[in-house]
N, CA, C and O of each residue as an XYZ file, in Angstrom:
432
protein
N      -5.272     -1.767     -1.852
C      -4.940     -2.836     -1.117
C      -4.757     -4.023     -1.975
O      -5.799     -4.384     -2.522
N      -3.743     -4.701     -2.229
C      -4.000     -5.803     -2.607
C      -4.494     -7.110     -1.818
O      -4.043     -7.434     -0.720
N      -5.524     -7.851     -2.552
C      -6.422     -8.763     -1.785
C      -6.453     -9.902     -2.476
O      -6.764     -9.918     -3.668
N      -6.163    -10.872     -1.863
C      -5.904    -12.492     -2.320
C      -7.621    -13.140     -2.227
O      -8.230    -13.252     -1.163
N      -8.014    -13.399     -3.181
C      -9.209    -14.291     -3.205
C      -9.636    -15.458     -2.968
O      -9.936    -16.164     -3.931
N      -9.754    -15.889     -1.821
C      -9.738    -17.568     -1.278
C     -11.213    -17.686     -1.473
O     -12.040    -16.795     -1.279
N     -11.474    -19.158     -1.968
C     -12.675    -19.646     -2.075
C     -12.528    -20.973     -2.501
O     -11.487    -21.313     -3.063
N     -13.405    -21.733     -2.310
C     -13.731    -23.043     -2.524
C     -13.596    -23.224     -4.409
O     -14.068    -22.464     -5.255
N     -12.899    -24.322     -4.595
C     -12.756    -24.496     -6.221
C     -13.428    -26.157     -6.561
O     -14.311    -26.631     -7.275
N     -12.589    -26.567     -5.748
C     -12.732    -28.093     -6.218
C     -14.380    -28.461     -6.031
O     -15.062    -28.037     -5.097
N     -14.887    -29.367     -7.152
C     -16.393    -29.850     -7.495
C     -16.163    -31.059     -7.843
O     -15.108    -31.372     -8.394
N     -17.101    -31.901     -7.575
C     -17.312    -33.393     -8.421
C     -17.634    -33.050     -9.932
O     -17.533    -34.010    -10.695
N     -17.980    -31.920    -10.453
C     -18.374    -31.594    -11.619
C     -17.535    -30.546    -12.357
O     -17.020    -29.589    -11.778
N     -17.427    -30.787    -13.695
C     -16.516    -29.268    -14.096
C     -17.772    -28.321    -13.962
O     -17.418    -27.286    -13.396
N     -19.086    -28.309    -14.277
C     -19.929    -27.150    -13.924
C     -19.482    -26.599    -12.778
O     -19.180    -25.405    -12.766
N     -19.378    -27.360    -11.680
C     -19.392    -27.081    -10.237
C     -18.023    -25.972    -10.123
O     -18.032    -24.887     -9.541
N     -16.921    -26.576    -10.829
C     -15.755    -26.078    -10.546
C     -15.739    -24.850    -11.283
O     -15.157    -23.885    -10.788
N     -16.306    -24.752    -12.418
C     -16.548    -23.202    -13.344
C     -17.393    -22.087    -12.345
O     -17.077    -20.931    -12.060
N     -18.327    -22.713    -12.017
C     -19.126    -22.011    -11.230
C     -18.281    -21.394     -9.849
O     -18.349    -20.250     -9.401
N     -17.610    -22.346     -9.426
C     -16.738    -21.901     -8.271
C     -15.767    -20.518     -8.499
O     -15.567    -19.554     -7.760
N     -15.170    -20.913    -10.074
C     -14.452    -20.172    -10.145
C     -15.048    -18.565    -10.584
O     -14.517    -17.467    -10.414
N     -16.424    -18.950    -11.238
C     -17.097    -17.580    -11.644
C     -17.342    -16.646    -10.016
O     -16.890    -15.529     -9.765
N     -17.906    -17.231     -9.404
C     -18.042    -16.947     -7.850
C     -16.566    -15.988     -7.378
O     -16.668    -14.791     -7.111
N     -15.389    -16.639     -7.336
C     -14.164    -16.006     -7.199
C     -14.091    -14.724     -8.010
O     -13.803    -13.636     -7.512
N     -14.373    -14.925     -9.299
C     -13.997    -13.686    -10.347
C     -14.854    -12.683     -9.739
O     -14.345    -11.671     -9.257
N     -16.393    -12.915     -9.712
C     -17.474    -12.236     -9.000
C     -16.898    -11.279     -7.954
O     -17.006    -10.055     -8.035
N     -16.248    -11.965     -6.916
C     -15.785    -11.074     -5.803
C     -14.888    -10.492     -6.136
O     -14.905     -9.403     -5.564
N     -13.689    -10.634     -7.054
C     -12.744    -10.114     -7.434
C     -13.096     -8.640     -8.135
O     -12.360     -7.653     -8.160
N     -14.335     -8.768     -8.654
C     -14.882     -7.561     -9.597
C     -15.291     -6.482     -8.452
O     -15.160     -5.259     -8.515
N     -15.772     -7.186     -7.489
C     -16.444     -6.352     -6.602
C     -15.399     -5.393     -5.746
O     -15.486     -4.203     -5.444
N     -14.336     -6.423     -5.466
C     -13.000     -5.828     -4.627
C     -12.468     -4.625     -5.646
O     -12.173     -3.528     -5.173
N     -12.381     -4.845     -6.824
C     -11.755     -3.918     -7.590
C     -12.603     -2.741     -7.806
O     -12.058     -1.639     -7.865
N     -13.908     -2.852     -7.935
C     -14.849     -1.710     -8.032
C     -14.894     -0.818     -6.685
O     -15.340      0.330     -6.690
N     -14.344     -1.514     -5.427
C     -13.885     -0.821     -4.273
C     -12.693     -0.182     -4.397
O     -12.382      0.681     -3.576
N     -12.011     -0.461     -5.259
C     -10.544      0.292     -5.404
C      -9.387     -0.405     -4.833
O      -8.408      0.148     -4.332
N      -9.642     -2.056     -4.987
C      -8.301     -2.955     -4.598
C      -7.946     -3.356     -5.736
O      -8.491     -3.015     -6.786
N      -6.853     -4.234     -5.619
C      -6.196     -4.952     -6.664
C      -6.348     -6.358     -6.065
O      -5.742     -6.817     -5.096
N      -7.392     -7.026     -6.930
C      -7.704     -8.503     -6.467
C      -6.667     -9.364     -7.108
O      -6.098     -9.009     -8.140
N      -6.364    -10.727     -6.378
C      -5.385    -11.579     -7.025
C      -6.545    -12.590     -6.996
O      -7.327    -12.678     -6.049
N      -6.591    -13.310     -8.052
C      -7.471    -14.600     -8.175
C      -7.183    -15.804     -8.145
O      -7.795    -16.334     -9.073
N      -6.479    -16.680     -7.494
C      -5.773    -17.634     -7.615
C      -6.209    -18.928     -8.560
O      -5.507    -19.801     -9.071
N      -7.873    -18.674     -8.595
C      -8.643    -19.664     -9.733
C      -7.946    -19.848    -10.948
O      -7.861    -20.941    -11.506
N      -7.377    -18.658    -11.425
C      -7.102    -18.349    -12.764
C      -5.709    -19.404    -13.062
O      -5.123    -19.495    -14.141
N      -5.441    -20.006    -12.043
C      -4.132    -21.132    -12.560
C      -4.539    -22.165    -13.152
O      -3.731    -23.058    -13.406
N      -5.850    -22.277    -13.498
C      -6.527    -23.535    -14.371
C      -5.797    -23.398    -15.631
O      -5.317    -24.392    -16.177
N      -5.675    -22.087    -16.181
C      -4.762    -21.668    -17.373
C      -3.495    -22.225    -17.168
O      -3.128    -22.854    -18.161
N      -2.784    -22.226    -16.352
C      -1.510    -22.615    -16.301
C      -1.457    -24.050    -15.950
O      -0.371    -24.611    -16.095
N      -2.796    -24.955    -15.365
C      -2.583    -26.109    -15.316
C      -3.073    -26.664    -16.601
O      -2.491    -27.683    -16.975
N      -4.014    -26.210    -17.348
C      -4.253    -26.744    -18.660
C      -2.774    -26.404    -19.699
O      -2.205    -27.386    -20.176
N      -2.423    -25.515    -19.890
C      -1.170    -25.531    -20.751
C       0.096    -26.267    -19.872
O       1.044    -26.447    -20.636
N       0.328    -26.646    -18.776
C       1.072    -27.678    -18.285
C       0.681    -28.960    -18.841
O       1.454    -29.748    -19.386
N      -0.646    -29.132    -18.660
C      -0.929    -30.715    -19.208
C      -0.555    -30.960    -20.551
O       0.065    -31.955    -20.927
N      -1.004    -29.894    -21.367
C      -0.722    -29.644    -22.855
C       0.634    -29.948    -23.160
O       0.876    -30.579    -24.189
N       1.668    -29.536    -22.306
C       3.144    -29.798    -22.532
C       3.597    -31.034    -21.595
O       4.768    -31.013    -21.217
N       2.827    -32.042    -21.210
C       2.725    -32.952    -19.969
C       3.841    -32.945    -19.106
O       4.705    -33.780    -18.837
N       3.517    -31.371    -18.607
C       4.239    -31.289    -17.321
C       3.267    -31.809    -16.035
O       2.226    -31.227    -15.728
N       3.714    -32.838    -15.435
C       2.678    -33.137    -14.305
C       2.406    -32.090    -13.350
O       3.452    -31.509    -13.059
N       1.393    -31.632    -12.754
C       1.026    -30.808    -11.685
C       0.594    -31.736    -10.616
O       0.138    -32.836    -10.927
N       0.700    -31.387     -9.425
C      -0.043    -31.924     -8.418
C      -1.027    -30.639     -7.837
O      -0.890    -29.484     -8.239
N      -1.987    -31.036     -6.873
C      -2.784    -29.993     -6.084
C      -1.529    -29.251     -5.058
O      -1.864    -28.145     -4.636
N      -0.586    -29.580     -4.760
C       0.192    -29.195     -3.736
C       1.173    -28.288     -4.699
O       1.803    -27.407     -4.114
N       1.354    -28.413     -6.063
C       2.166    -27.681     -6.901
C       1.204    -26.431     -7.424
O       1.695    -25.498     -8.059
N       0.094    -26.482     -7.169
C      -0.772    -25.204     -7.523
C      -0.728    -24.417     -6.277
O      -0.425    -23.227     -6.369
N      -0.963    -24.875     -5.241
C      -0.823    -23.974     -3.792
C       0.749    -23.422     -3.727
O       0.940    -22.241     -3.434
N       1.808    -24.262     -3.994
C       2.975    -23.748     -4.206
C       3.312    -22.343     -5.155
O       3.987    -21.353     -4.872
N       2.735    -22.609     -6.094
C       2.475    -21.567     -6.947
C       1.710    -20.428     -6.652
O       2.185    -19.336     -6.964
N       0.787    -20.473     -6.194
C       0.112    -19.327     -5.585
C       0.370    -18.713     -4.309
O      -0.182    -17.643     -4.055
N       1.263    -19.342     -3.342
C       1.697    -18.748     -2.313
C       2.201    -17.740     -1.986
O       1.939    -17.078     -0.982
N       3.190    -17.464     -3.029
C       4.184    -16.242     -2.993
C       3.123    -15.065     -3.197
O       3.238    -14.044     -2.519
N       2.081    -15.202     -4.134
C       1.095    -14.065     -4.303
C       0.354    -13.853     -3.197
O      -0.012    -12.705     -2.944
N      -0.020    -15.022     -2.285
C      -0.794    -14.987     -1.176
C      -0.052    -13.788     -0.160
O      -0.522    -12.742      0.288
N       1.332    -14.421     -0.001
C       2.319    -13.511      0.850
C       2.421    -12.105      0.653
O       2.557    -11.332      1.601
N       2.345    -11.642     -0.845
C       2.751    -10.452     -1.242
C       1.428     -9.682     -1.003
O       1.547     -8.460     -1.086
N       0.175    -10.163     -0.720
C      -0.806     -9.451     -0.597
C      -1.077     -8.702      0.939
O      -0.568     -9.004      2.018
N      -2.074     -7.607      0.623
C      -2.041     -6.811      2.233
C      -3.363     -7.637      2.887
O      -3.391     -7.760      4.112
N      -4.187     -8.064      2.274
C      -5.381     -8.841      2.850
C      -5.570    -10.149      2.083
O      -5.035    -10.457      1.018
N      -6.324    -10.775      2.726
C      -7.295    -12.137      2.265
C      -8.736    -12.089      2.410
O      -9.307    -11.841      3.472
N      -9.399    -12.377      1.121
C     -10.841    -12.296      1.247
C     -11.371    -13.736      1.076
O     -11.314    -14.230     -0.050
N     -11.928    -14.514      2.193
C     -12.112    -15.633      2.513
C     -13.797    -15.752      2.051
O     -14.721    -15.372      2.769
N     -13.935    -16.300      0.839
C     -15.306    -16.365      0.226
C     -15.908    -17.464      1.557
O     -16.271    -17.044      2.656
N     -15.903    -18.675      1.214
C     -16.209    -19.744      2.170
C     -15.197    -20.607      2.775
O     -14.148    -20.584      2.132
N     -15.175    -21.327      3.758
C     -14.038    -22.625      3.875
C     -14.118    -23.667      3.059
O     -15.187    -24.076      2.607
N     -13.005    -24.167      2.813
C     -13.065    -25.378      2.098
C     -11.346    -25.997      2.537
O     -10.520    -25.318      3.146
N     -11.170    -27.124      2.148
C      -9.897    -27.740      2.530
C      -8.512    -26.680      2.115
O      -7.689    -26.193      2.890
N      -8.597    -26.556      0.783
C      -7.725    -25.510      0.452
C      -7.786    -24.063      0.804
O      -6.741    -23.415      0.871
N      -9.071    -23.460      1.055
C      -9.136    -22.200      1.484
C      -8.765    -22.367      3.109
O      -8.405    -21.385      3.758
N      -8.838    -23.181      3.477
C      -8.677    -23.285      5.076
C      -6.893    -23.266      5.170
O      -6.284    -22.666      6.056
N      -6.243    -24.051      4.068
C      -4.819    -23.907      4.070
C      -4.351    -22.316      3.956
O      -3.599    -21.707      4.717
N      -4.952    -21.892      2.908
C      -4.458    -20.367      2.602
C      -4.512    -19.500      3.592
O      -3.538    -18.793      3.848
N      -5.938    -19.413      4.461
C      -6.421    -18.715      5.783
C      -5.269    -18.871      6.697
O      -4.692    -17.942      7.263
N      -4.961    -20.234      6.799
C      -4.035    -20.447      7.937
C      -2.687    -19.796      7.902
O      -2.138    -19.200      8.829
N      -2.132    -20.052      6.395
C      -0.450    -19.089      6.215
C      -0.777    -17.705      6.130
O       0.190    -16.952      6.245
N      -2.069    -17.093      5.929
C      -2.034    -15.532      5.923
C      -2.109    -15.173      7.514
O      -1.423    -14.279      8.010
N      -3.076    -16.022      8.293
C      -2.737    -15.473      9.675
C      -1.450    -15.737     10.116
O      -0.807    -14.830     10.644
N      -1.012    -16.762      9.987
C       0.619    -17.166     10.385
C       1.526    -16.063     10.161
O       2.409    -15.733     10.953
N       1.223    -15.374      8.800
C       2.042    -14.093      8.309
C       1.540    -12.977      8.767
O       1.956    -11.869      8.427
N       0.646    -13.165      9.540
C      -0.229    -11.911     10.203
C      -0.805    -10.749      8.981
O      -0.716     -9.526      9.088
N      -1.325    -11.406      7.975
C      -1.980    -10.910      6.984
C      -3.540    -10.855      7.332
O      -4.050    -11.921      7.677
N      -4.270     -9.821      7.279
C      -5.801    -10.007      7.893
C      -6.552    -10.857      6.758
O      -6.157    -10.999      5.600
N      -7.681    -11.377      7.310
C      -8.412    -12.403      6.776
C      -9.836    -11.487      6.820
O     -10.175    -10.934      7.866
N     -10.663    -11.380      5.535
C     -11.861    -10.339      5.776
C     -12.852    -11.615      5.095
O     -12.364    -12.428      4.310
N     -13.972    -11.648      5.419
C     -15.196    -12.610      4.883
C     -16.383    -11.558      4.510
O     -17.331    -12.225      4.094
N     -16.696    -10.156      4.499
C     -17.522     -9.586      3.970
C     -17.145     -8.483      3.605
O     -16.494     -7.970      4.515
N     -17.236     -7.665      2.496
C     -16.895     -6.210      1.762
C     -17.042     -5.237      3.029
O     -16.135     -4.415      3.155
N     -17.809     -5.228      3.742
C     -18.007     -4.299      4.668
C     -16.778     -4.168      5.920
O     -16.520     -3.172      6.596
N     -16.162     -5.468      5.965
C     -15.032     -5.370      7.024
C     -13.808     -5.016      6.404
O     -12.787     -5.009      7.092
N     -13.764     -4.723      5.211
C     -12.574     -4.319      4.181
C     -12.075     -2.965      4.649
O     -13.153     -2.422      4.886
N     -11.158     -2.081      4.932
C     -11.070     -0.801      4.891
C     -10.992     -0.134      3.722
O     -10.908      1.094      3.716
């Protein structure tokens, strides 16, 4: 099953942001070990870095729009914890009828 990993990213510090990314990747590793194909939207930070180097302006909304097609292609969403961005992703998934899980045990 293709699983979109949704969780908080924003932080007041770079270290906090990187810890949030690491948590998302850690969840993705567990999903992969369970036999699923996780999508990690947090890895779009590389896209943002390269866009910045190329002086291509990006907004937070641009990054959401970059990831929404992947969310829509997934069979499920794994929500690590609520946040403003995660809440938008979960609402979009539910509107599309994509199941949202919050624990590994819930996932078929």
